C-alpha positions in Angstrom: 0.0 0.0 0.0 1.4 3.4 -1.0 1.9 6.1 1.6 -0.7 8.9 1.1 2.1 11.5 1.1 4.1 10.0 -1.8 1.8 10.2 -4.8 -1.5 11.8 -5.8 -2.2 9.1 -8.4 -3.6 6.5 -6.0 -4.9 8.6 -3.2 -8.6 8.9 -2.3 -10.0 12.3 -3.1 -10.8 13.0 0.5 -7.2 12.3 1.7 -5.8 14.3 -1.2 -7.9 17.4 -0.4 -7.2 17.1 3.4 -3.5 17.0 2.8 -3.6 19.9 0.4 -5.6 22.0 2.9 -3.1 21.1 5.7 -0.1 22.1 3.5 -1.8 25.3 2.7 -2.5 26.0 6.3 1.1 25.2 7.3 2.4 27.7 4.7 -0.1 30.3 6.0 1.0 29.7 9.6 4.6 30.1 8.6 3.9 33.3 6.8 2.0 34.7 9.8 4.8 33.8 12.2 7.4 35.3 9.8 5.5 38.6 9.6 5.0 38.7 13.4 8.6 38.1 14.1 9.7 40.7 11.6 7.3 43.3 13.1 8.1 42.4 16.7 11.9 42.3 16.4 12.5 44.9 13.8 9.9 47.6 13.2 8.4 47.8 16.7 11.8 47.9 18.3 13.0 50.6 16.0 9.9 52.7 16.7 10.4 52.3 20.4 14.0 53.2 20.3 13.7 56.3 18.1 10.3 57.7 18.8 9.2 56.7 22.2 12.1 57.1 24.7 9.7 56.8 27.6 6.4 55.0 27.1 5.1 56.1 30.5 5.3 59.8 29.5 2.1 61.8 30.2 0.5 63.8 27.4 -1.8 65.9 29.7 -0.7 69.6 30.4 -1.9 69.7 34.0 0.7 67.0 34.9 3.5 69.5 34.4 2.1 72.4 36.4 4.1 71.6 39.5 7.4 71.0 37.6 7.5 73.5 34.7 10.5 71.8 33.2 12.2 70.7 36.4 11.2 67.2 37.2 11.1 63.6 35.9 7.8 64.2 33.9 9.2 67.2 32.2 12.4 65.3 31.4 10.4 62.6 29.7 8.5 65.1 27.7 11.5 67.0 26.5 13.3 63.8 25.6 10.4 62.8 23.3 10.6 66.1 21.4 7.9 68.0 23.2 7.9 71.3 24.9 5.8 73.6 27.2 4.6 77.1 26.5 3.4 79.7 29.1 0.7 82.0 27.7 -0.6 85.2 29.1 -4.3 86.3 29.1 -4.0 87.4 25.5 -2.7 83.9 24.4 0.8 85.4 23.8 3.8 83.1 24.4 5.8 84.5 27.3 8.0 81.5 28.1 9.1 78.3 26.4 10.3 75.2 28.3 12.1 72.9 25.9 13.0 73.2 22.2 10.2 74.9 20.4 9.7 73.4 16.9 7.3 76.0 15.4 7.3 79.8 15.0 3.9 80.6 16.6 4.3 83.4 19.2 0.7 84.3 19.7 -2.6 82.2 19.4 -6.0 83.4 18.5 -9.1 81.6 19.8 -9.8 79.8 16.5 -6.2 78.5 16.0 -6.0 77.3 19.6 -9.3 75.4 19.4 -8.4 73.8 16.1 -5.1 72.6 17.7 -6.8 71.2 20.7 -9.0 69.0 18.4 -5.8 67.0 17.8 -6.7 65.9 14.3 -4.6 63.2 12.7 -3.3 65.5 10.0 -1.9 68.2 12.3 1.8 68.3 13.0 1.7 68.6 16.8 -0.4 67.3 19.7 -1.9 70.0 21.9 -3.0 69.9 25.6 -3.8 73.0 27.7 -4.5 73.8 31.3 -4.9 77.0 33.3 -2.2 78.4 35.6 -2.9 79.8 39.0 0.2 81.8 40.2 1.6 85.3 40.2 4.0 84.9 37.3 1.6 86.6 34.8 0.9 83.4 32.9 -2.7 82.3 32.5 -2.3 79.1 30.5 0.2 76.2 30.2 0.2 74.7 26.6 1.8 71.3 26.0 2.9 70.5 22.4 4.3 67.2 21.2 5.0 65.8 17.7 1.8 64.2 16.6 3.4 61.0 15.3 5.0 60.3 18.7 1.7 60.5 20.5 0.0 58.4 17.8 2.5 55.5 18.0 2.7 55.6 21.7 -1.0 55.5 22.3 -1.8 52.9 19.6 1.0 50.5 20.5 1.3 50.7 24.2 -2.5 50.9 24.9 -3.1 47.7 22.9 -0.3 45.9 24.7 -1.6 47.0 28.1 -5.0 45.3 27.4 -3.4 41.9 26.5 -3.5 39.3 29.3 -1.1 36.9 27.4 1.8 37.3 25.0 1.2 37.8 21.3 2.7 34.3 20.6 -0.1 32.8 22.7 -2.8 34.5 20.6 -1.0 33.6 17.3 -0.9 29.9 18.3 -4.5 29.9 19.4 -5.7 31.5 16.2 -3.5 29.2 14.1 -4.9 26.2 15.9 -8.5 27.3 15.2 -7.6 27.9 11.6 -6.2 24.4 11.4 -9.3 22.9 12.9 -11.6 24.9 10.6 -9.6 23.9 7.5 -9.6 20.2 8.5 -13.4 20.3 9.1 -14.0 22.2 5.9 -11.8 19.9 3.8 -13.6 16.9 5.1 -16.9 18.4 4.3 -15.9 19.4 0.8 -14.4 16.0 0.1 -17.6 14.4 1.2 -19.6 16.6 -1.1 -17.4 15.7 -4.0 -17.2 12.0 -3.1 -20.9 11.5 -3.1 -21.6 12.4 -6.8 -18.4 10.6 -7.9 -19.7 7.5 -6.2 -23.0 7.8 -8.1 -21.1 8.2 -11.4 -18.9 5.2 -10.6 -21.9 3.0 -9.8 -23.5 4.1 -13.1 -20.3 3.4 -15.1 -20.0 -0.1 -13.5 -23.6 -0.9 -14.5 -22.9 0.3 -18.0 -19.8 -2.0 -18.1 -22.0 -4.9 -17.0 -24.2 -4.3 -20.0 -27.1 -2.5 -18.4 -27.4 0.2 -21.0 -30.7 1.5 -19.6 -28.9 2.9 -16.6 -29.5 6.6 -15.9 -28.2 8.6 -12.9 -29.7 11.6 -11.0 -27.2 13.9 -9.3 -28.0 16.6 -6.7 -24.7 18.6 -6.7 -23.0 21.6 -8.3 -23.3 22.7 -11.9 -20.2 20.9 -13.0 -21.4 17.6 -11.6 -24.8 18.1 -13.2 -23.1 18.6 -16.6 -21.2 15.4 -16.1 -24.4 13.6 -15.1 -26.2 15.0 -18.2 -23.3 13.9 -20.4 -23.4 10.4 -18.8 -27.1 10.1 -19.4 -26.7 11.3 -23.0 -23.9 8.8 -23.6 -26.0 6.0 -22.1 -29.0 7.0 -24.2 -26.8 6.9 -27.4 -25.2 3.6 -26.4 -28.6 2.1 -25.6 -30.1 3.4 -28.9 -27.1 2.2 -30.9 -27.2 -1.2 -29.2 -30.9 -1.6 -29.9 -30.4 -0.5 -33.5 -27.6 -3.0 -33.8 -29.8 -5.7 -32.3 -32.6 -4.8 -34.6 -30.2 -4.8 -37.6 -29.0 -8.2 -36.6 -32.5 -9.4 -36.3 -33.4 -7.8 -39.6 -30.3 -9.3 -41.2 -31.3 -12.8 -40.0 -34.9 -12.3 -41.3 -33.5 -11.0 -44.5 -31.4 -14.1 -45.0 -34.3 -16.3 -44.2 -36.6 -14.5 -46.6 -34.0 -14.3 -49.3 -33.4 -18.1 -49.0 -37.1 -18.7 -49.3 -37.6 -16.3 -52.2 -34.6 -17.8 -54.1 -35.4 -21.4 -53.2 -39.0 -21.3 -54.5 -38.3 -20.2 -58.1 -35.1 -22.2 -58.4 -36.8 -25.3 -57.2 -39.5 -24.7 -59.9 -36.8 -24.1 -62.5 -35.1 -27.3 -61.6 -38.3 -29.3 -61.7 -39.4 -28.1 -65.1 -35.9 -28.4 -66.5 -35.6 -31.9 -65.2 -38.9 -32.8 -66.8 -37.7 -31.5 -70.2 -34.3 -33.2 -69.9 -35.8 -36.6 -69.1 -38.2 -36.2 -72.0 -41.3 -36.5 -70.0 -42.9 -33.7 -71.9 -43.2 -34.4 -75.7 -46.0 -32.0 -76.6 -44.4 -28.9 -78.2 -47.0 -26.5 -76.8 -46.4 -27.9 -73.3 -42.6 -27.7 -73.8 -42.9 -24.0 -74.8 -45.0 -23.5 -71.7 -42.4 -25.0 -69.4 -39.6 -23.1 -71.1 -41.6 -19.8 -70.7 -42.1 -20.7 -67.0 -38.4 -21.4 -66.6 -37.6 -18.0 -68.2 -40.1 -16.1 -66.0 -38.8 -17.7 -62.8 -35.2 -16.9 -63.9 -36.1 -13.3 -64.5 -37.7 -13.2 -61.0 -34.5 -14.6 -59.5 -32.4 -12.0 -61.4 -34.6 -9.2 -60.3 -34.4 -10.4 -56.7 -30.6 -10.6 -56.8 -30.4 -7.1 -58.4 -32.6 -5.6 -55.7 -30.5 -7.2 -53.0 -27.4 -5.7 -54.6 -29.2 -2.3 -54.7 -30.1 -2.6 -51.1 -26.6 -3.6 -50.0 -25.1 -0.8 -52.2 -27.2 1.8 -50.3 -25.8 0.7 -47.0 -22.3 0.6 -48.2 -19.9 3.3 -47.0 -18.5 3.5 -50.5 -21.9 4.6 -51.9 -21.5 7.9 -53.8 -24.4 10.3 -53.6 -24.7 13.0 -56.3 -27.1 15.5 -55.0 -27.6 18.6 -57.2 -30.0 21.5 -57.4 -32.1 20.6 -60.4 -35.3 21.5 -62.1 -37.7 18.7 -61.0 -40.7 19.2 -63.2 -39.1 18.4 -66.6 -37.1 15.5 -65.0 -40.3 14.0 -63.7 -41.9 14.3 -67.1 -39.0 12.4 -68.7 -39.3 9.6 -66.1 -43.1 9.3 -66.7 -42.5 9.3 -70.5 -40.2 6.2 -70.1 -42.9 4.3 -68.3 -45.9 5.5 -70.4 -45.8 2.5 -72.7 -46.2 0.1 -69.9 -49.0 2.3 -68.4 -50.9 2.2 -71.7 -50.3 -1.5 -72.1 -51.9 -2.1 -68.7 -54.8 0.2 -69.7 -54.1 2.5 -66.7 -55.3 6.1 -66.7 -52.5 8.6 -65.9 -53.0 12.1 -64.4 -49.8 14.1 -64.4 -50.0 17.4 -62.4 -46.7 19.4 -62.7 -46.7 23.2 -62.3 -45.9 25.2 -65.4 -43.3 27.3 -63.7 -39.9 25.8 -62.9 -39.6 23.8 -59.7 -36.1 23.3 -58.2 -35.0 20.9 -55.6 -31.9 19.3 -54.2 -31.8 15.6 -55.1 -29.8 12.8 -56.9 -31.5 12.4 -60.3 -30.6 8.6 -60.5 -32.0 7.8 -57.1 -35.1 10.0 -57.7 -35.8 8.2 -61.0 -35.4 4.8 -59.2 -38.0 5.9 -56.6 -40.6 7.1 -59.1 -40.2 4.0 -61.3 -40.5 1.7 -58.3 -43.7 3.3 -57.0 -45.3 3.4 -60.4 -44.2 -0.2 -61.0 -45.8 -1.3 -57.8 -49.1 0.4 -58.8 -49.0 -1.4 -62.2 -48.2 -4.7 -60.6 -50.8 -4.8 -57.9 -53.9 -3.0 -59.3 -56.4 -4.1 -61.9 -56.7 -2.6 -65.4 -58.4 0.8 -65.6 -56.9 2.0 -62.4 -56.2 5.8 -62.3 -52.7 6.9 -61.3 -52.0 10.4 -60.2 -48.5 12.0 -60.2 -48.5 15.4 -58.6 -45.7 18.0 -57.8 -46.6 20.4 -55.0 -44.1 23.1 -54.0 -44.1 23.8 -50.2 -42.2 26.3 -48.0 -39.0 24.3 -47.5 -39.7 21.1 -49.4 -41.1 19.8 -52.7 -43.9 17.3 -52.3 -44.3 14.6 -54.9 -47.4 12.3 -54.6 -47.9 9.0 -56.4 -51.5 8.0 -55.8 -53.9 5.4 -57.3 -57.6 4.4 -56.8 -56.8 0.7 -56.9 -57.3 -2.0 -54.3 -55.1 -0.4 -51.7 -52.8 -1.9 -49.1 -54.2 -3.7 -46.0 -54.0 -1.5 -42.9 -52.2 -4.2 -41.0 -49.2 -4.0 -43.4 -48.8 -0.2 -43.1 -46.4 -0.3 -40.2 -44.1 -2.8 -42.0 -44.7 -1.9 -45.7 -41.2 -0.4 -46.0 -39.5 -3.4 -44.5 -37.7 -5.8 -46.8 -39.7 -8.7 -48.2 -43.1 -7.2 -47.3 -45.6 -7.2 -50.2 -48.9 -5.5 -50.4 -50.7 -8.7 -51.6 -48.5 -11.0 -49.5 -48.3 -13.2 -52.6 -44.8 -14.5 -51.9 -45.0 -17.5 -54.2 -46.8 -16.0 -57.2 -45.0 -15.0 -60.4 -46.7 -11.7 -60.5 -45.6 -10.8 -57.0 -42.6 -8.5 -56.6 -39.5 -9.1 -54.7 -40.7 -7.3 -51.6 -37.6 -5.1 -51.7 -38.8 -2.3 -53.9 -40.4 -0.1 -51.2 -37.5 -0.7 -48.8 -35.1 0.5 -51.5 -37.3 3.5 -52.4 -37.4 4.6 -48.8 -33.6 4.3 -48.4 -33.1 6.2 -51.6 -35.3 9.1 -50.4 -33.7 9.2 -47.0 -30.2 9.3 -48.7 -31.4 12.5 -50.3 -32.4 13.8 -46.8 -36.1 13.5 -47.7 -39.0 11.4 -46.4 -41.3 8.7 -48.0 -44.7 8.1 -46.3 -47.8 6.1 -47.1 -51.1 7.9 -46.7 -54.7 7.4 -47.8 -57.3 9.9 -49.2 -60.9 9.7 -50.1 -61.1 8.0 -53.5 -57.4 7.2 -53.4 -56.6 4.4 -50.9 -52.9 4.4 -51.7 -50.9 7.7 -51.7 -47.1 7.6 -51.5 -45.9 11.1 -50.4 -42.2 12.0 -51.2 -40.7 15.1 -49.7 -37.3 16.3 -50.8 -35.6 19.6 -49.7 -35.7 22.6 -52.0 
């Protein structure tokens, strides 16, 4: 087990934060002690030596009435740079005791009152008292440099109120700070550890394969963001996993359906071919019928294989999409013109509704033609003669809507939810020659989605089958 002081990599968060706080507090304590020692042993000592010769000196004028320069109190005053002035009744200086440091020889009432206010910005400290003797003096004025009085009072008065040494108070305060930081660090680490524990549990469940796991955090904004990111990630993984599962299931179903759809016509081809090879059919008309059946089935197999290749090609990462901004109306007319012969042959009624003005959209012309041919081919394959087919182009605000509708037999409602899945046919005629491969609508939908559009099945009055294509302008 690693020692917690050696490396941060394997420490618990709570231990790491506690150690960091303790180190910070130690540095803070050392700084406080250094500053205190510097002030105590340097600055304070210098001030005392140079500016306060006698900290017991009185700054009240009445103290010096009995001495007037001849006594221990006066000696302290003069040594600190102060002096005494005797004033007559007119506030004129008649005697100076000590070294006078200003040039004032006479005071008016206003000047004297201002001096006695002892403001912090005035150069000298004033104190006055009345004199009762026969010397002609009426007042005794004490004057002392203001900074001496300021330092003396602030420093010594504070020291006089302390019951213990300054070191005692420094250590008490430092101890309290240490205790506070320890409690605070423990509280903070607990608050951080709780959401991290929830995140860790969620990640463990995700690693075990429970992709429906979601977490709820009640913490600071940063943790909430991490929780939201976790839930988003879990949602994406769950969705991707489900899509993959569905894709695997669809792939298995596709293989089963493909095997069935290939096996049926190939078995028929083998049976009829074997009958012809063995000479069991001698009637020329019957032989021609068998050969025609073999050809029809081989065409069905070829079409099925081609559709499978188209479907796989759309899912391939190498598929090249050529989307351009093209005029859709004329292109649609060309597509319909290519299928018009088959429409006439089946005796269908065509209604083409394309605006006279130019209609532009972003699409791949080859994919779009494949979609239109597929939908019209379905209508021709599954509806009786005389069915009316409507092809309409309707410009909208952001899209172009193309509708392929017919008034034929319609598609059963129970197939609507799966009609665009592979191997689903509107007539469910999986074994008939006329039935399609069941891949056409699936390919059409993928083609439209590749062009960032949509393909939907709707129903209108008089038109039970309406395929609605929307592609962006």
